[in-house]
Backbone as a ProteinNet text record, in pm:
[ID]
protein_1_A
[PRIMARY]
MKTAIKLVLIYFVMQILAALLVMPFTMLYSYAVNGTIDDTSTAALAPSMLLGFVGMGAYLWRKGYLKGDKRIWSPVSVAYLGWSAVIGLATIFLIDFVMSKLSFLPDWMGATFDVLQSGWLGIICISVLGPVLEEMLFRGAITKVLLQKYSPVKAIILSALIFGIFHINPAQVVGAVLSGVLFAWLYYKTGSLVPGILIHILNNSLSVFLSLHYPDVEYTSDLLGEPTYWICLAVAVALLAVSYKVMNAYRSPDSNTLKV
[TERTIARY]
-848.3	-963.7	-1105.2	-1088.1	-1192.5	-1220.1	-1104.1	-1102.6	-1163	-1119.3	-1172.8	-1327	-1372.7	-1505.6	-1583.8	-1525.2	-1602.9	-1608.2	-1499.4	-1505.3	-1611.1	-1628.9	-1732.5	-1877.8	-1898.6	-2024.2	-2036.5	-1938.3	-1957.2	-1991.5	-1940.2	-1976.2	-2127	-2185	-2313	-2407	-2362.5	-2438.4	-2439.4	-2322.3	-2330	-2403.2	-2437.7	-2522.3	-2669.3	-2699.5	-2844	-2883.4	-2782.1	-2799	-2819.3	-2739.5	-2741.5	-2887.5	-2923.6	-3055.5	-3177.1	-3166.4	-3258.4	-3269.4	-3143.6	-3126.9	-3176.8	-3139.2	-3188.6	-3348.5	-3405.6	-3530	-3633.9	-3640.9	-3748.1	-3744.8	-3609.9	-3576.5	-3634.4	-3607.6	-3634.2	-3783.4	-3852.8	-3997.4	-4055.9	-3993.1	-4053.4	-4036.8	-3914.5	-3871.6	-3984.5	-3988.3	-4067.8	-4219.3	-4259.4	-4401.2	-4422	-4320	-4330.6	-4322.8	-4246	-4226.1	-4323.3	-4345.5	-4437.7	-4600.2	-4593.8	-4721.5	-4745.8	-4638.3	-4650.4	-4515.2	-4525.5	-4394.4	-4379.9	-4428.6	-4428.2	-4277.3	-4207.1	-4072.6	-3958.3	-3997.3	-3912.6	-3771.4	-3792.6	-3687.6	-3582	-3640.1	-3557.1	-3483.6	-3548.3	-3476.8	-3374.1	-3397.3	-3313.1	-3187.4	-3179.4	-3074.9	-2928.9	-2911	-2787.4	-2753.8	-2835.9	-2794.4	-2749.4	-2835.4	-2798.1	-2664.5	-2636.2	-2513.3	-2393.4	-2408.4	-2314.7	-2280.4	-2396.2	-2370.2	-2308.7	-2345.2	-2273.6	-2128.8	-2095.7	-1944.1	-1870.4	-1939.1	-1885	-1865.9	-1961.4	-1955.3	-1852.5	-1829.4	-1735.2	-1607.4	-1581.1	-1446.5	-1407.9	-1503.7	-1464.4	-1429.4	-1503.5	-1468.4	-1325.9	-1286.3	-1165.2	-1040	-1071.2	-980.3	-960.3	-1076.3	-1077.1	-999.2	-1020.7	-932.1	-801	-756.4	-628.3	-573.6	-671.2	-624.3	-570	-603.3	-576.5	-476.4	-420.6	-312.8	-214.4	-93.2	35.3	124.7	89.3	176.4	174.8	294.8	309.2	305.2	295	290.8	155.7	62.1	-93.3	-138	-104.4	-155.6	-69.3	46.7	152	127.7	136.4	110.6	213.8	319.1	440.2	511.4	483.7	555.5	460.7	496.6	415.8	416.6	530.6	563.5	483.5	483.3	397.1	251.2	201.2	59.9	21.1	115.6	88.3	82	166	167.1	50.1	-9.7	-126.7	-236.8	-249.1	-357.1	-359.6	-232	-220.8	-266.9	-222.7	-249.3	-403.6	-469.9	-578.7	-671.6	-652.3	-730	-730.5	-600.1	-590.4	-667.8	-666.3	-740.8	-891.9	-939.2	-1083.7	-1128.9	-1050.3	-1075.6	-1083.8	-989.7	-987.3	-1097.2	-1132.3	-1242.7	-1364.3	-1391.7	-1515.4	-1517.6	-1404.7	-1398	-1464.1	-1397.3	-1431.5	-1581.8	-1634.7	-1773.9	-1867.1	-1816.9	-1905.8	-1926	-1845.3	-1860.3	-1941.3	-1982.2	-2046.4	-2178.9	-2240	-2348.5	-2473.4	-2469.8	-2582.7	-2594	-2514.2	-2497.4	-2619.6	-2702.3	-2804.2	-2748.2	-2820.3	-2783.7	-2887.7	-2866.4	-2955.5	-2958.5	-2853.5	-2847	-2867.6	-2910.2	-2933.6	-3023.2	-3137.8	-3226.8	-3187.8	-3112.8	-3047.6	-2950.7	-2868	-2771.3	-2830.6	-2936.9	-3019	-3066.4	-3127.3	-3175.3	-3057.6	-2939.8	-2817.5	-2772.1	-2780.3	-2715.5	-2806.8	-2931.2	-3029.6	-2996.6	-2914.5	-2889.3	-2741.5	-2692.7	-2557.3	-2508.4	-2585.3	-2510.9	-2490.2	-2578.3	-2550.7	-2443.1	-2421.7	-2309.3	-2176.3	-2165.6	-2056.1	-2022.7	-2127.1	-2104.8	-2045.4	-2111.8	-2046	-1903	-1899.3	-1770.4	-1653.6	-1679.6	-1567.1	-1563	-1673	-1662.4	-1669.6	-1755.2	-1748.1	-1604.5	-1542.1	-1396.3	-1298.1	-1316.2	-1217.7	-1253.6	-1378.7	-1417	-1367.4	-1411.8	-1380.3	-1220.1	-1138.7	-1005.2	-944	-1010.4	-962.8	-1017.2	-1127	-1178.3	-1109.3	-1099.1	-1043.6	-891	-827.3	-685.4	-622.4	-676.1	-604.3	-643.1	-738.1	-766.4	-756.3	-845.4	-857.2	-724.7	-669.5	-563	-436.9	-435.6	-332.1	-316.6	-440	-447.2	-415.6	-462.4	-434.1	-269.6	-208	-85.2	10.8	-37.9	23.8	26	-85	-108.2	-65.1	-85.3	-63.3	63.7	97.4	194.5	127.7	203.3	158.5	50.4	97.5	-7.8	-141.4	-130.7	-251.4	-330.7	-268.7	-339.8	-402.7	-337.5	-399.9	-512.5	-508	-612.8	-741.1	-706.5	-812.9	-887.6	-807.1	-856.1	-941.5	-899.7	-980.9	-1120.1	-1094.9	-1232.1	-1325.4	-1278.5	-1373.4	-1431.2	-1350.9	-1399.2	-1493.6	-1482.6	-1579.8	-1708.6	-1699.2	-1828.2	-1907.4	-1823.2	-1880.9	-1992.8	-1954.2	-2045.7	-2187.8	-2193.9	-2307.2	-2373.7	-2402.3	-2448.9	-2371.9	-2440.4	-2364.3	-2284.9	-2361.7	-2301.1	-2174.9	-2147.6	-2020	-1917.4	-1955.4	-1868.7	-1727.3	-1737.8	-1622.7	-1529.2	-1587	-1515	-1445.7	-1523	-1471.3	-1354	-1369.7	-1248	-1115	-1139.7	-1032.2	-970.2	-1043.8	-1001.1	-930.1	-1002.8	-941.1	-803	-774.1	-631.5	-546	-573.5	-506.6	-471.4	-580.6	-592.3	-495	-523.2	-454.8	-301.6	-277.7	-129.1	-69	-138.3	-79.2	-63.3	-149.5	-130.8	-10.3	7.5	128.5	246.6	256.5	373.5	429.6	330	360.7	324.6	227.5	176.7	96.7	59.5	-8.6	-163.7	-263.1	-409.7	-405.4	-338	-362.4	-359.4	-268.5	-281.4	-412.7	-444.1	-575.4	-704.3	-695.8	-808.5	-812.3	-704.8	-712	-775.2	-735.6	-795.4	-928.5	-956.1	-1086.3	-1189	-1155.1	-1239.4	-1237.4	-1133.2	-1136.5	-1241.1	-1231.7	-1320.2	-1476.1	-1504.5	-1638.4	-1703.2	-1609.5	-1639.3	-1673.6	-1588.2	-1609.6	-1735.8	-1767.8	-1896.9	-2014.7	-2011.3	-2118.8	-2136.1	-2037.8	-2040.7	-2092.1	-2051.5	-2104.1	-2260.2	-2294.1	-2426.2	-2522.8	-2469	-2560.6	-2564.1	-2450.6	-2440.7	-2471.3	-2442.6	-2478.8	-2551.2	-2681.1	-2764.3	-2789.5	-2786.6	-2828.7	-2700.8	-2590.2	-2462.9	-2419.4	-2416.5	-2384.5	-2247.5	-2177.9	-2021	-1948.8	-1821.1	-1721.5	-1732.5	-1748.7	-1745.4	-1870.7	-1988	-2099	-2081.8	-1988.7	-1957.2	-1864.9	-1745.4	-1648.9	-1665.3	-1730	-1746.4	-1618	-1606.2	-1497.3	-1451.6	-1324.4	-1211.6	-1159.7	-1216.7	-1146.8	-1142.2	-1236.8	-1249.5	-1134.1	-1109.8	-1004.9	-861.8	-853.9	-723.8	-699.8	-802.8	-805.8	-765.2	-819.2	-802.2	-669.2	-600.7	-473.7	-369.3	-427.7	-321.3	-345.6	-453.9	-486.7	-395.9	-371	-303.3	-148.2	-117.7	38.5	64.5	-21.4	-11.4	-12.7	-96.2	-98.6	27	89.9	216.7	314.1	332.4	434.5	438	312.8	300.2	318.8	268.6	292.5	450.4	516.4	671.5	729.9	706.3	765.7	727.4	602.1	561.1	592.1	610.3	642.2	789.8	869.2	1016.6	1013.8	905	911.6	923.1	1008.1	1027.8	1018.9	918.7	895.6	1027.5	1076.3	1196.5	1165.7	1017.7	997.8	933.4	932.6	875.6	967.9	933.1	993.9	922.8	862	778.6	879.2	814.4	879.9	819.7	891.6	818.9	729.8	599.4	496.9	431
1487.9	1406.1	1490.2	1619	1695.1	1699.7	1700	1687.5	1570.7	1449.6	1321.6	1306.3	1357.5	1363.3	1440.3	1554.9	1663.1	1597.7	1525.5	1466.1	1353.8	1286.4	1175.6	1249.4	1348.7	1423.3	1465.3	1539.6	1591.4	1478.4	1355	1255.4	1221.6	1215	1182.3	1295.8	1420.1	1530.1	1523.7	1483	1475.9	1368.4	1263	1153.4	1189.9	1270.7	1306.2	1424.1	1512	1610.4	1549.2	1446.1	1368.8	1307.7	1254.8	1179.4	1276.5	1407.2	1504.9	1554.8	1559.2	1605.2	1496.6	1374.6	1258.3	1225.9	1235.7	1189.9	1250	1374.3	1420.5	1362.1	1353.8	1300.2	1145.2	1079	940.5	920.9	1013.1	1014.6	1029.7	1133.7	1149.8	1042.8	980.4	847.2	747.4	725.9	614.1	620.8	738.1	763.9	757.8	808.2	796.5	641.8	575.4	433.7	331.2	349.6	265.2	305.6	448.6	510.6	508.9	499.9	507.7	560.4	607.9	656.2	560.2	457.8	361.2	322	292.1	244.3	348.2	469.1	582.5	575.7	542.3	542.6	431.1	313.1	198.9	228.2	290.1	338.4	440.7	524.4	645.6	602.9	479.7	451.5	445	373.9	364.9	502.2	580.1	708.9	813.6	826.5	892.9	860.3	749.6	694.9	738	723.2	759.3	912.9	999.5	1130.1	1181.5	1097.8	1139.3	1114.9	1000.9	964.7	1079.1	1126.4	1227.2	1356.3	1394.4	1515	1507.7	1397.1	1386.9	1366.6	1314.4	1306.4	1446.9	1512.5	1657.4	1742.1	1721.3	1808.2	1769.7	1641	1603.4	1662.7	1656.5	1713.8	1865.3	1926.1	2083.6	2124.4	2040.1	2073.8	2040.2	1962	1929.5	1814.8	1724.4	1593.1	1495.6	1512.5	1402	1456.2	1551.5	1611.8	1671.9	1702.4	1752.7	1649.6	1523.9	1408.5	1322.5	1301.3	1211.3	1063	1033.6	874.2	834.8	926.6	885.3	791.4	803.5	722.6	623.4	620.1	525.9	376.4	282.5	153.5	74.2	153.4	100.9	13.6	-102.1	-194.8	-314.3	-389.1	-498.1	-592.6	-627.4	-732	-688.1	-565.7	-524.2	-539.9	-499	-516.7	-675.8	-746.2	-908.2	-935.6	-896.1	-936.2	-867.3	-757.6	-689.4	-775.5	-829.5	-921.2	-1054.1	-1094.7	-1213.7	-1183.7	-1081.3	-1029.4	-999.6	-942.1	-901.7	-1034.4	-1133	-1244.2	-1329.1	-1334.1	-1382.8	-1312.2	-1182.6	-1110.5	-1124.7	-1127.2	-1150.9	-1285	-1391.6	-1517.4	-1528.1	-1457.9	-1454.3	-1373.9	-1260	-1178.4	-1256	-1326.1	-1415.2	-1510.2	-1566.3	-1658	-1590.4	-1469.2	-1405.8	-1360.9	-1315.8	-1276	-1393.6	-1524.8	-1627.5	-1665.7	-1611.9	-1626.5	-1514.3	-1418.7	-1299	-1296.5	-1404.9	-1417	-1362.2	-1336.8	-1283.9	-1133.4	-1078	-935.2	-893	-806.3	-776.3	-711.1	-738.1	-697.7	-591.2	-452.3	-357.7	-313.2	-349.7	-313	-414.1	-529.3	-635.5	-604.2	-541.3	-514.6	-407.1	-314.7	-210.5	-264.1	-357.7	-423	-510.7	-580.6	-655.1	-567.8	-452.7	-352.7	-295.3	-263.6	-230.4	-324.6	-451.2	-561.9	-614	-546.6	-583.5	-518.6	-415.7	-347.2	-322.3	-302.6	-292.2	-165.5	-46.9	62.8	47.5	-23.7	-50.9	-151.8	-234.7	-330.8	-269.3	-172.4	-97.8	-12.5	58.5	145.5	69.2	-59	-135.7	-213.5	-249.4	-329.3	-231.8	-130.6	-51.4	106.2	175.5	317.1	344.4	254.9	269.7	255	154.5	117.2	241.2	282.5	407.1	507.9	556.2	678	652.2	534.4	510.7	526.3	473.5	471.3	629.7	698.1	831.6	922	883.2	958.2	914.8	776.4	725.6	701.7	687.2	676.3	812.6	845.2	970.8	1091.2	1093.7	1229	1189.3	1118.1	1096.3	1036.3	905.5	853	944.7	1012.5	1110	1227.5	1277.3	1378.2	1317.3	1191.6	1136.7	1097.5	1055.3	1036.8	1166.4	1279.1	1396.2	1430.3	1383.9	1436.9	1329.1	1198.3	1088.4	996.7	899.3	797.3	705	639.8	556.4	451	377.1	275.3	344.7	458.8	525.1	574	631.9	676.7	571.5	453.9	335.6	288.3	255.4	217.9	315.4	443.9	547.6	541.3	533.9	541	409.1	300.4	177.3	177.3	235.6	252.7	343.8	460.1	549.2	481.1	402.9	348.7	233.3	175.8	73.1	128.1	247.9	309	372.9	414.2	477.7	377.2	258.8	157.3	139.6	178.8	189.8	48.6	-31.4	-155.1	-263.2	-306.8	-383.9	-529.2	-576.9	-692.6	-647.3	-535.7	-479.6	-426	-357.3	-279.8	-357.8	-482.4	-558.1	-570.8	-635.4	-657.5	-532.4	-428.9	-301.1	-246.2	-260.1	-210	-299.5	-433	-509.9	-496.7	-474.5	-438.9	-299.3	-207.6	-75.6	-63.1	-154.8	-157.7	-195.1	-290.4	-325.8	-217.1	-151.1	-44.6	80.3	116.9	223.8	187.9	76.1	23.7	34.7	-13.2	-8.3	133.8	240.9	362.1	420.1	384.8	431	389.1	254.9	202.1	258.8	291.2	324.9	469.7	527	656.1	657.9	535.3	527.5	448.9	502.6	443.2	313.8	293.3	192.7	40.5	7.6	-125.4	-144.1	-28.6	-42.2	-56.5	20.8	13.8	-132.5	-184.8	-319.4	-406.3	-417.3	-494.2	-483.5	-360.3	-310.1	-351.1	-345.6	-382.2	-530.9	-598	-734.7	-793	-734.3	-767.8	-752.6	-629.6	-608.2	-679	-691.9	-780.6	-919.2	-969.4	-1123.4	-1124.7	-1028.7	-1019.7	-1006.5	-931.6	-926.5	-1047.8	-1111.8	-1223.8	-1346.3	-1366.6	-1472	-1440.1	-1322	-1276.5	-1319.7	-1276.3	-1311	-1468.1	-1523	-1673.8	-1768.7	-1717.9	-1828.2	-1746.4	-1712.4	-1616.8	-1698.4	-1820.2	-1896	-1931.3	-1892.5	-1914.7	-1769.5	-1799.5	-1698.7	-1657.3	-1775.4	-1759.3	-1881.6	-1854	-1932.5	-2083.3	-2100.2	-2241.1	-2314.7	-2240	-2300.7	-2355.6	-2289.9	-2288	-2412.8	-2416.1	-2500.7	-2637.8	-2622.9	-2747.9	-2800.5	-2895	-2952.9	-3068.2	-3106.6	-3028.7	-2904.3	-2887.1	-2796.4	-2654	-2629.6	-2496.1	-2469.2	-2566.9	-2547.8	-2551.7	-2611.3	-2621.6	-2487.9	-2420.8	-2302.6	-2191.7	-2204.8	-2123.3	-2113.8	-2245.6	-2257.5	-2193.1	-2210	-2152.6	-1995.8	-1950.6	-1799.6	-1736.7	-1812.5	-1756.9	-1757.7	-1868.3	-1856.7	-1763.2	-1738.7	-1637.3	-1484.8	-1480.5	-1345	-1326.9	-1415.5	-1398.5	-1388.9	-1450	-1435.3	-1297.4	-1274.7	-1145.7	-1020.2	-1031.1	-916.5	-900.1	-998.4	-993.6	-930.6	-969.3	-923.4	-784	-732.6	-600.4	-494.3	-553.3	-468.9	-432.8	-500.4	-459.5	-345	-319.8	-199.1	-82.6	17	144.4	245.4	327.7	428.5	519	550.8	633.7	774.7	820.5	951.9	974.3	866.3	897.9	836	866	825.8	701.1	621.8	504.7	415.9	356.4	263	128.4	15.7	-103.1	-98	-149.3	-164.7	-300.5
2097.7	2105.2	2052.3	2067.3	2036.3	1888.3	1820.8	1677.4	1618	1688.3	1660.5	1647.5	1770	1802.6	1707.3	1674.4	1573.7	1437	1395.5	1259	1249.3	1354.6	1365	1346.5	1442.3	1425.9	1289.8	1231.2	1092.5	992.3	1018.5	923.8	937.1	1053	1078.8	1017	1054	981.2	833.8	765.3	641.9	578.2	653.1	609.9	624	723.7	745.2	637.4	613.7	495.8	362.1	344.3	217.2	210.6	308.7	315.8	269	342	325.4	173.9	110.9	-17	-117.7	-93.7	-191.2	-168.9	-56.1	-36.9	-141.8	-156.6	-264.9	-392.4	-448.8	-568.2	-578.5	-475.6	-467.1	-468.4	-387.1	-384.9	-528.2	-590.3	-735.7	-816.5	-808.6	-885.8	-855.7	-727.6	-684.9	-745.8	-728.1	-771.4	-915.9	-999.7	-1139.2	-1183.1	-1118	-1165.1	-1098.2	-975.9	-903.6	-875.7	-894.1	-853.1	-705.8	-627.9	-482.4	-412.6	-297.3	-246	-107.6	-98.9	18.8	41.3	-77	-44.2	-41.1	-41.1	-53.6	26.9	152.8	243.6	214	168.8	121	5.9	-98	-228.8	-207.1	-108.5	-85.4	0.1	65.2	151.5	77.9	-29.6	-98.2	-162.5	-227.7	-283	-179.5	-74.8	40.1	104.6	119.9	169.8	88.1	-42	-154.1	-139.9	-137.7	-128.8	-11.7	102.4	222.4	226.5	171.5	134.8	63.8	-49.1	-127.3	-45	30.3	108	218	287.5	394.7	318.4	218.9	147	104.4	47.3	17.1	127	239.4	361.7	405.9	407.4	466.6	364	226	146.1	162.4	163.6	173.5	297.4	418.5	536.7	538.3	435.5	426.6	489.1	532.1	594.5	496.5	378.5	272.4	154	180.5	102.3	176.4	111.2	171.9	226.8	225.3	272.3	151.9	99.8	-16.5	12.1	140.7	180	186.4	198.7	239.7	134.8	8.2	-90.6	-158.1	-86.8	-128.8	-106.4	-206.4	-186.2	-92.2	-62.6	31.6	-55.2	-96.1	-185.1	-206.3	-308.2	-353.4	-246.6	-180.6	-87.5	36.9	80.5	191.6	169.2	48.8	32.1	31	-5.8	-2.4	145	227.6	374.7	430.9	379.1	439.4	417.5	300	265.7	348.7	375.7	473.5	615.7	667.2	805	810.3	696.8	694.1	688.7	618.6	622.6	750.7	808.8	937.5	1038.8	1042	1143.2	1125.1	990.6	966.3	1012.8	1008.7	1055.3	1209	1266.3	1415.1	1478.9	1412.8	1459	1451.3	1336.5	1328.3	1435.4	1478	1578.7	1725.8	1738.1	1862.9	1860.9	1749.5	1732.5	1751	1713.4	1730.3	1867	1957.1	2104.8	2168.2	2083.9	2138.1	2044.9	2018.4	1935.1	1987.9	2125.8	2189.5	2189.5	2123.9	2088.3	1983.2	1998.2	1914	1775.1	1660.5	1534.6	1498.1	1521.7	1496.3	1357.7	1268.7	1142.6	1027.8	1081.7	987.3	875.7	900.4	790.7	699.2	753.5	681.5	586.9	632.1	532	426.9	462.1	364.9	253.8	286.4	189.3	103.4	163.7	83.1	-9.1	40.7	-54.2	-150.6	-156.2	-260.3	-394.5	-389.3	-525.2	-536.7	-662.9	-694.5	-629.5	-615.5	-554.7	-411.2	-340.1	-193.7	-173.4	-264.3	-248	-273.7	-374.6	-388.6	-272.3	-212.3	-104.6	15.8	37	150.1	130.3	16.1	-29.1	-67.7	-113.4	-168	-117.9	-138.5	-105	45.4	124.6	269.3	333.5	302.4	338.4	305.7	175.4	136.2	228.7	236.9	314.1	459.6	514.6	660.9	685.6	583.9	628.1	610.2	516.1	505.3	641.3	686	810	931.8	950.2	1075.9	1084.3	964.7	975.7	920.7	805.8	736	820.3	891.8	980.9	1116.5	1172.5	1317	1377.2	1337.2	1379.8	1369.1	1245.9	1233.6	1346.6	1378.2	1480.3	1618.3	1648.9	1781.8	1787.3	1675.1	1682.2	1719	1666.2	1701.9	1842.5	1928.5	2050.3	2153.7	2121.2	2226.2	2172.4	2274.8	2224	2136.4	2048	1945.3	1997.9	2103.9	2159.4	2199.2	2282.9	2321	2201.9	2097.3	1975.9	1897.6	1891.7	1819.4	1900.5	2013.7	2098.6	2105.4	2119.6	2109.9	1972.5	1862.8	1742.3	1718.5	1766.1	1743.5	1818.5	1947.2	2024.7	1949.7	1903.7	1840	1714.5	1645.9	1519.5	1554.8	1673.2	1717.9	1754.3	1828.6	1888.6	1769.1	1670	1546.6	1483.8	1480.1	1425.1	1483.8	1623.6	1693	1719.6	1607.6	1625.2	1710	1822.2	1908	1836.4	1735.5	1677.5	1588.8	1571.6	1495.1	1579.5	1697.9	1759.5	1808	1862.5	1919.2	1779.8	1687.7	1554.6	1506.7	1517.5	1467.4	1543.9	1662.2	1754.5	1732.9	1709.8	1687.6	1551.7	1452.3	1304.8	1311.5	1398.8	1411.6	1462.9	1547	1602	1489.3	1400.4	1294.1	1193.6	1160.1	1055.2	1097.1	1232.9	1299.8	1302.3	1333.2	1343.7	1211.7	1106.9	967	934.4	958.3	916.8	1004.1	1120.4	1213.9	1146.2	1110.1	1052.5	919.1	846.9	709.7	667.5	740.6	689.6	585.9	534.4	405.9	441.7	372.9	373.2	299.9	200.2	94.9	169	258.9	324.4	396.7	464.1	538.8	447.8	345.6	256.1	187.9	148.7	95.6	179.6	314.3	401	429.1	440.8	465.6	361.6	231.4	113.5	115.5	146.4	158.1	250.7	370.2	486.7	445.5	392.7	370.1	245.8	134	31.2	75.2	151.4	193.1	274.9	351.4	427.7	343.4	240.5	153.1	58.2	20.6	-62.4	4.5	148.4	240.1	262.7	283.4	314.6	197.1	72.8	-49.5	-81.9	-76.4	-120.3	-16.5	112.7	225.8	316.4	294.9	385	524.4	522.5	644.2	731.2	683.7	756.8	841.4	962.4	1065.7	1081.4	1093.2	1108.9	1032.6	1016	931.8	978.7	1115.5	1167.8	1099.2	1078.2	1025.9	893.6	825	678.6	662.2	739.5	732.8	792.4	902.6	990.3	1057.9	1145.8	1207.8	1132	1130.5	1199.9	1122.4	995.2	902.1	968.2	1040.3	1097.1	1202.3	1279.8	1384.4	1319.9	1207	1135.8	1072.4	1008.2	963.7	1077.2	1176.8	1292.1	1343.3	1359.7	1392.4	1280.1	1152.2	1046.2	1052.8	1075.9	1096.3	1199.1	1320.1	1432.3	1396	1326.7	1285.7	1176.2	1075.2	988.2	1038.8	1129.8	1206.6	1280.8	1345.7	1413.5	1307.8	1202.5	1106	1034.5	987.7	912.3	1003.6	1124	1216.3	1232.9	1265.8	1276.2	1149.8	1034.5	914.7	891.4	909.4	887.8	992.1	1102.1	1226.7	1195.8	1121.5	1108.2	991.8	927.1	829.2	906.3	826.8	907.9	774.2	774.8	669.5	670.4	544.9	525.6	557.1	562.5	579.5	715.6	803.5	937.9	1057.5	1154.2	1290.4	1333.1	1260.1	1322.9	1401.7	1505.1	1591	1585.4	1636.5	1643	1740.8	1733.3	1828.9	1821
[MASK]
++++++++++++++++++++++++++++++++++++++++++++++++++++++++++++++++++++++++++++++++++++++++++++++++++++++++++++++++++++++++++++++++++++++++++++++++++++++++++++++++++++++++++++++++++++++++++++++++++++++++++++++++++++++++++++++++++++++++++++++++++++++++++++++++++++

């Protein structure tokens, strides 16, 4: 558990250091182009995030979390990735339903995400690079460490809770915990980061797409309307049950994974 907390703290330190390194260059660029440094913090957001990702990824690699295990970057199989997409979409839809019932939770990061989504680098950071780095950190390092110390169920739950708290933003914490359970379970079953990365990118990309193209829509129910939404919700529940049953039967040839 100490290692998990340490890794999260290192991630935040990396982001702070990255911001400090990027800020002077952003100030110079902003002044040269606009003749002012008023928007420096906004302009520095995406580059500093990118640099923080690179720094954290390099740290995880250097410390051996991301190497020495041939399974970690394995796609498992085409069929498994297909089922991963199915269970991912079903989970995304169901989490959206849960979050629609928790709409009272404040969104502390709304303005930050709007800034990031205003440029291509920020969109890439949210949609692709963030998911990859978070899977490397939370599954490739933290979940791996927890599985070595605790039972699979306890390790998965702890990993999901840490993942949720990591997001800090109340409007994201619950959804992150729920998706964290799926991501940690996928890593436990396969030893691979690829299925989780696929779903994570899918989730974040859909979020960015909807935010940019339907800025006034808060939840899927607002977009689909009744009765379409309730039909889709029932389908999502069925798909989740079927895909879980199929995927839970998977047993990695190189591990001692059990059905959970």
